[in-house]
Structures are given as C-alpha cells and as structure tokens.
py3Dmol code that shows the C-alpha trace and the ligand (Angstrom):
import py3Dmol

protein = """\
ATOM      1  CA  MET A   1      55.915-133.690 -15.329  1.00  0.00           C
ATOM      2  CA  ARG A   2      57.611-132.922 -18.667  1.00  0.00           C
ATOM      3  CA  ASP A   3      59.071-129.394 -18.849  1.00  0.00           C
ATOM      4  CA  THR A   4      57.547-127.841 -21.969  1.00  0.00           C
ATOM      5  CA  SER A   5      58.565-124.252 -21.297  1.00  0.00           C
ATOM      6  CA  PRO A   6      60.559-122.810 -24.209  1.00  0.00           C
ATOM      7  CA  LYS A   7      64.238-122.140 -23.429  1.00  0.00           C
ATOM      8  CA  ARG A   8      65.354-120.410 -26.623  1.00  0.00           C
ATOM      9  CA  VAL A   9      63.051-117.668 -27.863  1.00  0.00           C
ATOM     10  CA  ALA A  10      63.404-115.367 -30.873  1.00  0.00           C
ATOM     11  CA  ILE A  11      61.305-112.213 -31.113  1.00  0.00           C
ATOM     12  CA  VAL A  12      61.054-111.136 -34.726  1.00  0.00           C
ATOM     13  CA  GLY A  13      60.482-107.419 -35.299  1.00  0.00           C
ATOM     14  CA  PRO A  14      61.463-104.909 -32.581  1.00  0.00           C
ATOM     15  CA  GLY A  15      58.414-102.661 -33.018  1.00  0.00           C
ATOM     16  CA  ALA A  16      56.300-101.553 -30.055  1.00  0.00           C
ATOM     17  CA  LEU A  17      54.849-105.000 -29.276  1.00  0.00           C
ATOM     18  CA  GLY A  18      58.084-106.878 -30.097  1.00  0.00           C
ATOM     19  CA  CYS A  19      60.084-104.678 -27.714  1.00  0.00           C
ATOM     20  CA  LEU A  20      57.423-104.971 -24.996  1.00  0.00           C
ATOM     21  CA  LEU A  21      57.419-108.771 -25.249  1.00  0.00           C
ATOM     22  CA  ALA A  22      61.224-108.882 -25.339  1.00  0.00           C
ATOM     23  CA  THR A  23      61.531-106.774 -22.168  1.00  0.00           C
ATOM     24  CA  THR A  24      58.847-108.940 -20.525  1.00  0.00           C
ATOM     25  CA  LEU A  25      60.666-112.185 -21.379  1.00  0.00           C
ATOM     26  CA  CYS A  26      64.025-110.734 -20.318  1.00  0.00           C
ATOM     27  CA  ARG A  27      62.700-111.205 -16.766  1.00  0.00           C
ATOM     28  CA  THR A  28      62.643-114.989 -17.312  1.00  0.00           C
ATOM     29  CA  ARG A  29      65.727-117.158 -17.442  1.00  0.00           C
ATOM     30  CA  GLY A  30      65.383-117.990 -21.131  1.00  0.00           C
ATOM     31  CA  ASP A  31      67.875-117.429 -23.928  1.00  0.00           C
ATOM     32  CA  ILE A  32      66.094-114.460 -25.573  1.00  0.00           C
ATOM     33  CA  TRP A  33      67.007-113.078 -29.001  1.00  0.00           C
ATOM     34  CA  VAL A  34      65.662-110.251 -31.146  1.00  0.00           C
ATOM     35  CA  LEU A  35      65.789-110.706 -34.918  1.00  0.00           C
ATOM     36  CA  ASP A  36      65.580-107.458 -36.891  1.00  0.00           C
ATOM     37  CA  HIS A  37      65.746-107.146 -40.695  1.00  0.00           C
ATOM     38  CA  ASP A  38      67.486-103.788 -40.177  1.00  0.00           C
ATOM     39  CA  SER A  39      71.136-104.641 -39.407  1.00  0.00           C
ATOM     40  CA  GLN A  40      71.996-101.135 -38.147  1.00  0.00           C
ATOM     41  CA  ARG A  41      69.142-101.163 -35.645  1.00  0.00           C
ATOM     42  CA  ALA A  42      70.014-104.752 -34.640  1.00  0.00           C
ATOM     43  CA  ALA A  43      73.592-103.599 -33.910  1.00  0.00           C
ATOM     44  CA  LEU A  44      72.223-100.690 -31.861  1.00  0.00           C
ATOM     45  CA  LEU A  45      69.959-103.010 -29.819  1.00  0.00           C
ATOM     46  CA  GLN A  46      72.812-105.497 -29.279  1.00  0.00           C
ATOM     47  CA  HIS A  47      74.993-102.629 -28.052  1.00  0.00           C
ATOM     48  CA  SER A  48      72.509-100.527 -26.045  1.00  0.00           C
ATOM     49  CA  GLY A  49      69.757-103.028 -25.144  1.00  0.00           C
ATOM     50  CA  LEU A  50      66.076-102.234 -24.680  1.00  0.00           C
ATOM     51  CA  THR A  51      64.384 -99.558 -22.599  1.00  0.00           C
ATOM     52  CA  LEU A  52      60.963 -99.976 -21.005  1.00  0.00           C
ATOM     53  CA  GLU A  53      59.009 -97.009 -19.668  1.00  0.00           C
ATOM     54  CA  ARG A  54      56.192 -98.037 -17.364  1.00  0.00           C
ATOM     55  CA  ALA A  55      54.237 -95.820 -14.968  1.00  0.00           C
ATOM     56  CA  GLY A  56      57.014 -93.222 -14.968  1.00  0.00           C
ATOM     57  CA  ARG A  57      59.742 -95.820 -14.239  1.00  0.00           C
ATOM     58  CA  ILE A  58      62.516 -96.525 -16.740  1.00  0.00           C
ATOM     59  CA  GLU A  59      64.206 -99.927 -16.927  1.00  0.00           C
ATOM     60  CA  HIS A  60      67.026-101.098 -19.210  1.00  0.00           C
ATOM     61  CA  PHE A  61      67.548-104.664 -20.409  1.00  0.00           C
ATOM     62  CA  SER A  62      70.498-106.154 -22.270  1.00  0.00           C
ATOM     63  CA  ILE A  63      69.409-108.229 -25.235  1.00  0.00           C
ATOM     64  CA  GLN A  64      70.991-110.401 -27.913  1.00  0.00           C
ATOM     65  CA  ALA A  65      70.009-108.861 -31.243  1.00  0.00           C
ATOM     66  CA  THR A  66      70.993-109.644 -34.812  1.00  0.00           C
ATOM     67  CA  ALA A  67      69.814-109.317 -38.407  1.00  0.00           C
ATOM     68  CA  ASP A  68      71.185-112.781 -39.169  1.00  0.00           C
ATOM     69  CA  ALA A  69      68.844-115.662 -38.284  1.00  0.00           C
ATOM     70  CA  GLN A  70      71.738-118.134 -38.843  1.00  0.00           C
ATOM     71  CA  LYS A  71      73.508-116.553 -35.881  1.00  0.00           C
ATOM     72  CA  ILE A  72      70.532-117.442 -33.649  1.00  0.00           C
ATOM     73  CA  GLY A  73      69.912-120.920 -35.085  1.00  0.00           C
ATOM     74  CA  PRO A  74      67.011-123.195 -34.078  1.00  0.00           C
ATOM     75  CA  VAL A  75      64.782-121.947 -31.249  1.00  0.00           C
ATOM     76  CA  ASP A  76      61.864-123.409 -29.275  1.00  0.00           C
ATOM     77  CA  LEU A  77      59.592-120.408 -29.728  1.00  0.00           C
ATOM     78  CA  VAL A  78      59.330-117.625 -32.316  1.00  0.00           C
ATOM     79  CA  LEU A  79      57.236-114.548 -31.527  1.00  0.00           C
ATOM     80  CA  LEU A  80      56.480-113.090 -34.934  1.00  0.00           C
ATOM     81  CA  CYS A  81      55.776-109.424 -34.241  1.00  0.00           C
ATOM     82  CA  VAL A  82      56.331-107.775 -37.626  1.00  0.00           C
ATOM     83  CA  LYS A  83      53.349-105.884 -39.024  1.00  0.00           C
ATOM     84  CA  SER A  84      51.035-107.679 -41.423  1.00  0.00           C
ATOM     85  CA  PRO A  85      52.386-106.073 -44.648  1.00  0.00           C
ATOM     86  CA  ALA A  86      55.920-107.322 -43.875  1.00  0.00           C
ATOM     87  CA  LEU A  87      54.895-110.922 -43.256  1.00  0.00           C
ATOM     88  CA  GLY A  88      55.399-112.287 -46.781  1.00  0.00           C
ATOM     89  CA  GLN A  89      58.990-111.098 -47.020  1.00  0.00           C
ATOM     90  CA  THR A  90      59.827-112.010 -43.397  1.00  0.00           C
ATOM     91  CA  LEU A  91      58.722-115.664 -43.330  1.00  0.00           C
ATOM     92  CA  PRO A  92      61.444-117.083 -45.653  1.00  0.00           C
ATOM     93  CA  SER A  93      64.163-115.371 -43.573  1.00  0.00           C
ATOM     94  CA  LEU A  94      63.020-117.286 -40.466  1.00  0.00           C
ATOM     95  CA  LEU A  95      63.925-120.757 -41.748  1.00  0.00           C
ATOM     96  CA  PRO A  96      67.230-120.992 -39.767  1.00  0.00           C
ATOM     97  CA  LEU A  97      65.169-120.553 -36.563  1.00  0.00           C
ATOM     98  CA  LEU A  98      62.663-123.292 -37.289  1.00  0.00           C
ATOM     99  CA  THR A  99      62.649-127.041 -36.717  1.00  0.00           C
ATOM    100  CA  LYS A 100      59.681-129.383 -36.464  1.00  0.00           C
ATOM    101  CA  ASN A 101      59.746-128.789 -32.691  1.00  0.00           C
ATOM    102  CA  THR A 102      59.593-124.991 -32.928  1.00  0.00           C
ATOM    103  CA  LEU A 103      56.341-123.183 -32.177  1.00  0.00           C
ATOM    104  CA  LEU A 104      55.752-119.965 -34.105  1.00  0.00           C
ATOM    105  CA  LEU A 105      53.304-117.506 -32.557  1.00  0.00           C
ATOM    106  CA  ALA A 106      51.954-114.813 -34.895  1.00  0.00           C
ATOM    107  CA  TRP A 107      50.878-111.539 -33.200  1.00  0.00           C
ATOM    108  CA  GLN A 108      49.548-109.486 -36.134  1.00  0.00           C
ATOM    109  CA  ASN A 109      46.427-107.299 -36.000  1.00  0.00           C
ATOM    110  CA  GLY A 110      43.589-107.881 -38.435  1.00  0.00           C
ATOM    111  CA  ILE A 111      43.019-110.936 -40.619  1.00  0.00           C
ATOM    112  CA  GLY A 112      45.430-110.273 -43.499  1.00  0.00           C
ATOM    113  CA  HIS A 113      48.077-112.580 -41.993  1.00  0.00           C
ATOM    114  CA  LEU A 114      45.840-115.653 -41.889  1.00  0.00           C
ATOM    115  CA  PRO A 115      46.063-116.690 -45.581  1.00  0.00           C
ATOM    116  CA  VAL A 116      49.798-115.843 -45.644  1.00  0.00           C
ATOM    117  CA  LEU A 117      50.488-118.099 -42.642  1.00  0.00           C
ATOM    118  CA  LEU A 118      48.241-120.882 -43.904  1.00  0.00           C
ATOM    119  CA  GLY A 119      49.969-120.851 -47.306  1.00  0.00           C
ATOM    120  CA  ALA A 120      53.531-120.583 -45.994  1.00  0.00           C
ATOM    121  CA  GLN A 121      54.185-124.319 -45.421  1.00  0.00           C
ATOM    122  CA  LEU A 122      56.600-123.694 -42.563  1.00  0.00           C
ATOM    123  CA  PRO A 123      58.416-126.687 -41.049  1.00  0.00           C
ATOM    124  CA  CYS A 124      56.927-125.955 -37.589  1.00  0.00           C
ATOM    125  CA  ALA A 125      53.616-125.551 -35.780  1.00  0.00           C
ATOM    126  CA  VAL A 126      51.999-122.113 -36.162  1.00  0.00           C
ATOM    127  CA  ALA A 127      49.629-120.592 -33.597  1.00  0.00           C
ATOM    128  CA  LEU A 128      48.038-117.171 -33.256  1.00  0.00           C
ATOM    129  CA  ALA A 129      48.310-114.660 -30.444  1.00  0.00           C
ATOM    130  CA  VAL A 130      45.623-112.016 -29.950  1.00  0.00           C
ATOM    131  CA  THR A 131      46.510-109.379 -27.397  1.00  0.00           C
ATOM    132  CA  SER A 132      45.095-106.217 -25.919  1.00  0.00           C
ATOM    133  CA  LEU A 133      48.421-105.208 -24.383  1.00  0.00           C
ATOM    134  CA  GLY A 134      49.174-101.582 -25.190  1.00  0.00           C
ATOM    135  CA  ALA A 135      52.627-100.455 -26.327  1.00  0.00           C
ATOM    136  CA  HIS A 136      54.104 -97.335 -27.903  1.00  0.00           C
ATOM    137  CA  LEU A 137      57.483 -97.263 -29.614  1.00  0.00           C
ATOM    138  CA  VAL A 138      59.278 -94.132 -28.433  1.00  0.00           C
ATOM    139  CA  GLY A 139      62.464 -94.778 -30.456  1.00  0.00           C
ATOM    140  CA  PRO A 140      64.589 -97.771 -31.567  1.00  0.00           C
ATOM    141  CA  GLY A 141      64.447-100.330 -28.742  1.00  0.00           C
ATOM    142  CA  HIS A 142      62.588 -97.897 -26.466  1.00  0.00           C
ATOM    143  CA  VAL A 143      59.014 -98.867 -25.633  1.00  0.00           C
ATOM    144  CA  ARG A 144      56.394 -97.235 -23.428  1.00  0.00           C
ATOM    145  CA  PHE A 145      53.912 -99.604 -21.762  1.00  0.00           C
ATOM    146  CA  GLY A 146      50.415 -98.568 -22.858  1.00  0.00           C
ATOM    147  CA  GLY A 147      48.233-100.696 -20.590  1.00  0.00           C
ATOM    148  CA  ALA A 148      47.762-104.257 -19.352  1.00  0.00           C
ATOM    149  CA  GLY A 149      45.485-106.570 -21.281  1.00  0.00           C
ATOM    150  CA  ALA A 150      44.699-110.232 -21.758  1.00  0.00           C
ATOM    151  CA  THR A 151      46.375-112.330 -24.443  1.00  0.00           C
ATOM    152  CA  SER A 152      44.760-115.341 -26.111  1.00  0.00           C
ATOM    153  CA  LEU A 153      46.752-118.077 -27.820  1.00  0.00           C
ATOM    154  CA  GLY A 154      45.432-120.817 -30.063  1.00  0.00           C
ATOM    155  CA  PHE A 155      45.779-122.912 -33.192  1.00  0.00           C
ATOM    156  CA  LEU A 156      43.684-122.215 -36.270  1.00  0.00           C
ATOM    157  CA  ASP A 157      43.585-125.906 -37.144  1.00  0.00           C
ATOM    158  CA  GLU A 158      43.788-129.197 -35.276  1.00  0.00           C
ATOM    159  CA  ALA A 159      47.323-129.368 -33.841  1.00  0.00           C
ATOM    160  CA  PRO A 160      49.345-132.478 -32.878  1.00  0.00           C
ATOM    161  CA  PRO A 161      49.748-133.179 -29.117  1.00  0.00           C
ATOM    162  CA  GLU A 162      53.416-132.043 -29.057  1.00  0.00           C
ATOM    163  CA  ALA A 163      52.427-128.674 -30.561  1.00  0.00           C
ATOM    164  CA  GLN A 164      49.626-128.314 -28.002  1.00  0.00           C
ATOM    165  CA  LEU A 165      52.131-128.999 -25.214  1.00  0.00           C
ATOM    166  CA  ALA A 166      54.479-126.403 -26.719  1.00  0.00           C
ATOM    167  CA  LEU A 167      51.613-123.865 -26.714  1.00  0.00           C
ATOM    168  CA  GLN A 168      50.859-124.614 -23.042  1.00  0.00           C
ATOM    169  CA  GLY A 169      54.582-124.182 -22.352  1.00  0.00           C
ATOM    170  CA  ALA A 170      54.615-120.803 -24.126  1.00  0.00           C
ATOM    171  CA  ALA A 171      51.513-119.700 -22.175  1.00  0.00           C
ATOM    172  CA  GLU A 172      53.229-120.700 -18.923  1.00  0.00           C
ATOM    173  CA  LEU A 173      56.369-118.756 -19.865  1.00  0.00           C
ATOM    174  CA  PHE A 174      54.269-115.603 -20.411  1.00  0.00           C
ATOM    175  CA  ARG A 175      52.430-116.146 -17.124  1.00  0.00           C
ATOM    176  CA  VAL A 176      55.751-116.492 -15.268  1.00  0.00           C
ATOM    177  CA  ALA A 177      56.768-113.213 -16.928  1.00  0.00           C
ATOM    178  CA  GLY A 178      53.607-111.564 -15.545  1.00  0.00           C
ATOM    179  CA  LEU A 179      51.199-111.587 -18.504  1.00  0.00           C
ATOM    180  CA  GLU A 180      47.566-112.677 -18.382  1.00  0.00           C
ATOM    181  CA  VAL A 181      47.366-115.478 -20.960  1.00  0.00           C
ATOM    182  CA  ARG A 182      44.648-117.932 -21.999  1.00  0.00           C
ATOM    183  CA  VAL A 183      44.839-120.827 -24.433  1.00  0.00           C
ATOM    184  CA  GLU A 184      41.673-120.740 -26.563  1.00  0.00           C
ATOM    185  CA  VAL A 185      39.965-123.464 -28.570  1.00  0.00           C
ATOM    186  CA  ASP A 186      38.348-120.958 -30.958  1.00  0.00           C
ATOM    187  CA  ILE A 187      41.146-118.479 -31.649  1.00  0.00           C
ATOM    188  CA  LEU A 188      39.464-117.292 -34.870  1.00  0.00           C
ATOM    189  CA  ALA A 189      36.613-115.836 -32.790  1.00  0.00           C
ATOM    190  CA  GLN A 190      39.219-113.942 -30.716  1.00  0.00           C
ATOM    191  CA  VAL A 191      40.913-112.708 -33.896  1.00  0.00           C
ATOM    192  CA  TRP A 192      37.572-111.346 -35.164  1.00  0.00           C
ATOM    193  CA  ASN A 193      36.544-109.870 -31.807  1.00  0.00           C
ATOM    194  CA  LYS A 194      39.772-107.883 -31.787  1.00  0.00           C
ATOM    195  CA  LEU A 195      39.423-107.096 -35.507  1.00  0.00           C
ATOM    196  CA  LEU A 196      36.036-105.455 -34.857  1.00  0.00           C
ATOM    197  CA  ILE A 197      37.675-103.105 -32.355  1.00  0.00           C
ATOM    198  CA  ASN A 198      40.516-102.249 -34.725  1.00  0.00           C
ATOM    199  CA  VAL A 199      37.985-101.746 -37.545  1.00  0.00           C
ATOM    200  CA  GLY A 200      36.218 -99.129 -35.407  1.00  0.00           C
ATOM    201  CA  ILE A 201      39.208 -97.303 -33.930  1.00  0.00           C
ATOM    202  CA  ASN A 202      42.465 -97.513 -35.896  1.00  0.00           C
ATOM    203  CA  ALA A 203      41.646 -95.914 -39.253  1.00  0.00           C
ATOM    204  CA  LEU A 204      39.584 -93.146 -37.640  1.00  0.00           C
ATOM    205  CA  THR A 205      42.431 -92.141 -35.311  1.00  0.00           C
ATOM    206  CA  ALA A 206      44.816 -92.098 -38.283  1.00  0.00           C
ATOM    207  CA  ILE A 207      42.417 -89.976 -40.381  1.00  0.00           C
ATOM    208  CA  HIS A 208      41.678 -87.509 -37.557  1.00  0.00           C
ATOM    209  CA  ASN A 209      45.268 -87.621 -36.265  1.00  0.00           C
ATOM    210  CA  CYS A 210      43.952 -88.006 -32.728  1.00  0.00           C
ATOM    211  CA  LYS A 211      44.249 -90.178 -29.624  1.00  0.00           C
ATOM    212  CA  ASN A 212      41.668 -92.954 -29.244  1.00  0.00           C
ATOM    213  CA  GLY A 213      39.605 -91.033 -26.681  1.00  0.00           C
ATOM    214  CA  ALA A 214      39.119 -88.005 -28.964  1.00  0.00           C
ATOM    215  CA  LEU A 215      36.937 -90.124 -31.281  1.00  0.00           C
ATOM    216  CA  LEU A 216      34.289 -90.200 -28.553  1.00  0.00           C
ATOM    217  CA  GLU A 217      33.892 -86.430 -28.783  1.00  0.00           C
ATOM    218  CA  ASN A 218      33.474 -86.460 -32.564  1.00  0.00           C
ATOM    219  CA  GLY A 219      29.889 -87.289 -33.606  1.00  0.00           C
ATOM    220  CA  GLU A 220      30.777 -87.903 -37.264  1.00  0.00           C
ATOM    221  CA  ALA A 221      33.651 -90.225 -36.344  1.00  0.00           C
ATOM    222  CA  LEU A 222      31.412 -92.111 -33.892  1.00  0.00           C
ATOM    223  CA  ALA A 223      28.766 -92.650 -36.597  1.00  0.00           C
ATOM    224  CA  LEU A 224      31.391 -94.004 -38.997  1.00  0.00           C
ATOM    225  CA  MET A 225      32.863 -96.195 -36.243  1.00  0.00           C
ATOM    226  CA  ARG A 226      29.447 -97.705 -35.567  1.00  0.00           C
ATOM    227  CA  ALA A 227      28.732 -98.253 -39.280  1.00  0.00           C
ATOM    228  CA  ALA A 228      32.132 -99.881 -39.923  1.00  0.00           C
ATOM    229  CA  VAL A 229      31.792-102.228 -36.929  1.00  0.00           C
ATOM    230  CA  LEU A 230      28.225-103.190 -37.916  1.00  0.00           C
ATOM    231  CA  GLU A 231      29.399-104.034 -41.455  1.00  0.00           C
ATOM    232  CA  ALA A 232      32.222-106.175 -40.057  1.00  0.00           C
ATOM    233  CA  ILE A 233      29.721-107.960 -37.780  1.00  0.00           C
ATOM    234  CA  SER A 234      27.565-108.835 -40.819  1.00  0.00           C
ATOM    235  CA  VAL A 235      30.652-110.309 -42.507  1.00  0.00           C
ATOM    236  CA  ALA A 236      31.625-112.268 -39.383  1.00  0.00           C
ATOM    237  CA  GLN A 237      28.090-113.611 -38.994  1.00  0.00           C
ATOM    238  CA  ALA A 238      27.987-114.664 -42.654  1.00  0.00           C
ATOM    239  CA  LYS A 239      31.231-116.569 -42.046  1.00  0.00           C
ATOM    240  CA  GLY A 240      29.778-118.279 -38.946  1.00  0.00           C
ATOM    241  CA  ILE A 241      32.260-116.659 -36.567  1.00  0.00           C
ATOM    242  CA  ALA A 242      31.215-116.459 -32.912  1.00  0.00           C
ATOM    243  CA  ILE A 243      31.147-112.762 -32.066  1.00  0.00           C
ATOM    244  CA  ALA A 244      31.072-111.669 -28.413  1.00  0.00           C
ATOM    245  CA  PRO A 245      27.976-109.632 -27.414  1.00  0.00           C
ATOM    246  CA  GLU A 246      27.680-105.850 -27.977  1.00  0.00           C
ATOM    247  CA  PRO A 247      30.643-105.280 -30.323  1.00  0.00           C
ATOM    248  CA  VAL A 248      29.842-101.587 -30.890  1.00  0.00           C
ATOM    249  CA  ALA A 249      29.570-100.937 -27.142  1.00  0.00           C
ATOM    250  CA  ARG A 250      32.823-102.893 -26.627  1.00  0.00           C
ATOM    251  CA  THR A 251      34.602-100.775 -29.243  1.00  0.00           C
ATOM    252  CA  ILE A 252      33.452 -97.611 -27.474  1.00  0.00           C
ATOM    253  CA  ALA A 253      34.523 -99.082 -24.116  1.00  0.00           C
ATOM    254  CA  VAL A 254      38.013 -99.855 -25.527  1.00  0.00           C
ATOM    255  CA  CYS A 255      38.166 -96.284 -26.856  1.00  0.00           C
ATOM    256  CA  GLN A 256      37.395 -95.026 -23.352  1.00  0.00           C
ATOM    257  CA  ALA A 257      39.817 -97.451 -21.666  1.00  0.00           C
ATOM    258  CA  THR A 258      42.626 -96.502 -24.081  1.00  0.00           C
ATOM    259  CA  ALA A 259      41.624 -92.820 -24.373  1.00  0.00           C
ATOM    260  CA  GLY A 260      45.214 -91.618 -24.001  1.00  0.00           C
ATOM    261  CA  ASN A 261      46.660 -94.111 -26.547  1.00  0.00           C
ATOM    262  CA  ILE A 262      47.969 -93.297 -29.965  1.00  0.00           C
ATOM    263  CA  SER A 263      46.650 -96.262 -31.955  1.00  0.00           C
ATOM    264  CA  SER A 264      49.102 -98.503 -33.762  1.00  0.00           C
ATOM    265  CA  MET A 265      47.824 -97.173 -37.106  1.00  0.00           C
ATOM    266  CA  LEU A 266      48.333 -93.546 -36.124  1.00  0.00           C
ATOM    267  CA  GLN A 267      51.833 -94.472 -34.865  1.00  0.00           C
ATOM    268  CA  ASP A 268      52.503 -95.952 -38.331  1.00  0.00           C
ATOM    269  CA  VAL A 269      51.199 -92.873 -40.174  1.00  0.00           C
ATOM    270  CA  ARG A 270      53.190 -90.500 -37.979  1.00  0.00           C
ATOM    271  CA  ALA A 271      56.341 -92.583 -38.566  1.00  0.00           C
ATOM    272  CA  LYS A 272      55.511 -92.696 -42.326  1.00  0.00           C
ATOM    273  CA  ARG A 273      55.318 -96.512 -42.315  1.00  0.00           C
ATOM    274  CA  GLN A 274      52.947 -98.712 -44.278  1.00  0.00           C
ATOM    275  CA  THR A 275      49.854 -99.240 -42.119  1.00  0.00           C
ATOM    276  CA  GLU A 276      47.801-102.388 -41.484  1.00  0.00           C
ATOM    277  CA  ILE A 277      44.759-100.925 -43.263  1.00  0.00           C
ATOM    278  CA  ALA A 278      44.714-103.768 -45.829  1.00  0.00           C
ATOM    279  CA  ALA A 279      44.608-106.335 -43.004  1.00  0.00           C
ATOM    280  CA  ILE A 280      41.863-104.487 -41.072  1.00  0.00           C
ATOM    281  CA  ASN A 281      39.203-102.412 -42.929  1.00  0.00           C
ATOM    282  CA  GLY A 282      40.575-103.508 -46.324  1.00  0.00           C
ATOM    283  CA  ALA A 283      40.264-107.181 -45.391  1.00  0.00           C
ATOM    284  CA  VAL A 284      36.696-106.704 -44.116  1.00  0.00           C
ATOM    285  CA  LEU A 285      35.831-104.966 -47.382  1.00  0.00           C
ATOM    286  CA  GLU A 286      37.355-107.785 -49.413  1.00  0.00           C
ATOM    287  CA  GLU A 287      35.455-110.451 -47.432  1.00  0.00           C
ATOM    288  CA  ALA A 288      32.251-108.382 -47.711  1.00  0.00           C
ATOM    289  CA  ARG A 289      32.623-108.178 -51.498  1.00  0.00           C
ATOM    290  CA  ARG A 290      33.216-111.928 -51.702  1.00  0.00           C
ATOM    291  CA  LEU A 291      30.059-112.552 -49.671  1.00  0.00           C
ATOM    292  CA  GLY A 292      27.942-109.947 -51.497  1.00  0.00           C
ATOM    293  CA  ILE A 293      27.629-107.713 -48.404  1.00  0.00           C
ATOM    294  CA  SER A 294      27.693-103.941 -48.763  1.00  0.00           C
ATOM    295  CA  ALA A 295      30.468-102.250 -46.732  1.00  0.00           C
ATOM    296  CA  PRO A 296      30.633 -98.538 -47.643  1.00  0.00           C
ATOM    297  CA  ALA A 297      31.977 -97.396 -44.248  1.00  0.00           C
ATOM    298  CA  ASN A 298      34.934 -99.796 -44.466  1.00  0.00           C
ATOM    299  CA  ALA A 299      35.514 -98.685 -48.073  1.00  0.00           C
ATOM    300  CA  GLU A 300      35.564 -95.033 -46.963  1.00  0.00           C
ATOM    301  CA  LEU A 301      37.992 -95.708 -44.086  1.00  0.00           C
ATOM    302  CA  SER A 302      40.205 -97.891 -46.232  1.00  0.00           C
ATOM    303  CA  ASN A 303      40.402 -95.302 -49.041  1.00  0.00           C
ATOM    304  CA  ALA A 304      41.096 -92.429 -46.651  1.00  0.00           C
ATOM    305  CA  VAL A 305      44.035 -94.250 -45.004  1.00  0.00           C
ATOM    306  CA  LYS A 306      45.413 -95.357 -48.379  1.00  0.00           C
ATOM    307  CA  ALA A 307      45.311 -91.679 -49.437  1.00  0.00           C
ATOM    308  CA  LEU A 308      47.325 -90.758 -46.313  1.00  0.00           C
ATOM    309  CA  GLU A 309      49.900 -93.465 -47.122  1.00  0.00           C
ATOM    310  CA  LYS A 310      50.166 -92.186 -50.705  1.00  0.00           C
ATOM    311  CA  GLY A 311      51.385 -88.887 -49.290  1.00  0.00           C
ATOM    312  CA  TYR A 312      54.520 -90.484 -47.833  1.00  0.00           C
ATOM    313  CA  LEU A 313      55.132 -93.991 -49.212  1.00  0.00           C
ATOM    314  CA  PRO A 314      57.337 -94.269 -52.298  1.00  0.00           C
ATOM    315  CA  GLY A 315      55.599 -95.327 -55.525  1.00  0.00           C
TER     316      GLY A 315
END
"""
ligand_1 = """\
10
PAF
O 45.981 -101.193 -32.584
C 45.842 -100.574 -31.518
O 46.351 -99.461 -31.296
C 45.052 -101.244 -30.392
O 44.650 -102.495 -30.848
C 43.848 -100.455 -29.877
C 42.946 -101.395 -29.101
C 43.081 -99.775 -30.974
C 44.272 -99.465 -28.821
O 45.086 -98.435 -29.275
"""
view = py3Dmol.view(width=600, height=400)
view.addModel(protein, "pdb")
view.setStyle({"model": 0}, {"cartoon": {"style": "trace"}})
view.addModel(ligand_1, "xyz")
view.setStyle({"model": 1}, {"stick": {}})
view.zoomTo()
view.show()
C-alpha cells in the first residue's frame, strides 16, 4: 500500500492549539517545524522548545522553529493554526512551504476563514479541521492541555484523489499521535455545529470575564446564549446546512463539560489580542442580514466584544 503519511509538517502559529498540535506530532517520527511571524518568539522556541502540561505532568519537546518560511521549504502538510483575523496577512507568507502536493489544513474557529481560504488561490489542496480539543496557552511555547475531543477533517469542495489520499494520510498521522480523528464528507456541517457552540459560549465568557461553567449560573447570560444559538440555527437552516439535533442543549452540555476552561475568546481578551468575534457572532450577524433574518442577540454580543477590544487595541 502507498505510504501517504506526511513526513514534513509545518505548524503555522504557536498559539494554544498550534503548540498542542506541535507537541502531539513531536511524538511521531516526522520532520516537524513551527513557523511563527514573531522572529523573537521563534528564536525562543527554537532554543527552549515547547512545554506541555497535562494532568499535572510537565513534558518538554525540542522543536525546529523559525520566522522564515524559506528556511523550512516545501512540506507535505501545513497546519494553519493562526486565528481568523490573521489569516489574510499570513497566507502569502506560506508560499515557500507549498507545492501542488502539499495539503493545507485550516483550524480556525467560526466561519470568517472560509471566504478568505476560498479566494486565496493557493497552489495546494486546502482542507478544514474542526476540533473540540481544549488548549490554554500559559506562556510562549507553553501549553496546558484543556481536554480531549474529536477532530473532523474534510474538503469544502470536490477534491482530486491525490488530495483525498493526503487527507487520509494526515488523519492517520494524528491517530498515530493519539488523537481521535474522522474524515468527513460534509465538513461544512461540522464547521457550523462547532460555530453554534462558539456563538453561545465565547463572547459571553469574554463579556462576563468568567470560565465557561460560570455561564450556567447566570440566568441572563443563559437567556442570551439560547437566543444567539437559536438565531444562528435559523441562519444555518436558511443556508441548507445540516445541523445536529438539540444545538442549545449541546451548547449547555459543552459548557458543563468545559466548565473549568477559559474560552479562547476570553484568553484573547485577557492577553489584549484581537478576538475572533467577527468570525463567530459577527459572521452570523452578517449572514443573517444577507438573508433578511433578525439577529439581535448576535448583534448585542458582537458589539459588546468589539467594545472590549476598543479598550485595548490600537486605533
Ligand atoms: O473556543 C473555545 O474556547 C472552545 O471552542 C470552547 C468549546 C468554547 C471551549 O472553551
């Protein structure tokens, strides 16, 4: 049987998820690189490696890290882990990594990355990854495991057979590294099923500056969560997207299961970074407007997070 498992892998963006995936793949025998736009942090990672905290255990991994994609050169697999707002400026810098045989897997939350990826005309196949793995960035290159979760991979459009083999190879690599991975035919449905959860949890935790579980004890927050998810469901249904049953109950269940987590959006606000609000509640609002659907709860959440960002982002 042909070996389709990727040998050279570049992880772009050493945030919480990027570092978690890098430490996971360090357990395989691949040639693993981290590409970071920040050359000082890249030098630090190259020198000191990555640290993974999991269930009270601390593990260190050496890693090859650089801010110069030319230094890495063509790879078999790119894991694009930068946040949605950074996608537009990141994609052109990846060209030295990409050939027609490369598979690029995009791991962003929300739906804001979809038009950017579709319009990018990259020289390689592009697939999406939707994950419920939990990760918290403690410091540069230092990640705390936040909980196991399934990961779905899939192409948005019809992909050529070689690209499909490359995706199976990537899935196998993750499985060997210990992740639960499925290749999905309808990845857009997975993207939206995860979006609904992020719509209900992320902005509210940022606004209330609380862990996911605290939302369950706040009646007002719960009402807004429910309203925002219901609006997003109406948008998804109008777009013909296959939504899994009981999305509001699922959002509450995820809140319970991740009660101790600091959501990715609250991590961004606390670190004074641009959040993914435009790709989550903002994107639902935009789609709702386009379809003539009213979405006041998503408008309220989107405005409140933008107001928080205004307090710390320049300009
Ligand atoms: O973005 C996040 O933080 C996660 O997707 C989730 C599920 C809300 C858990 O914290």
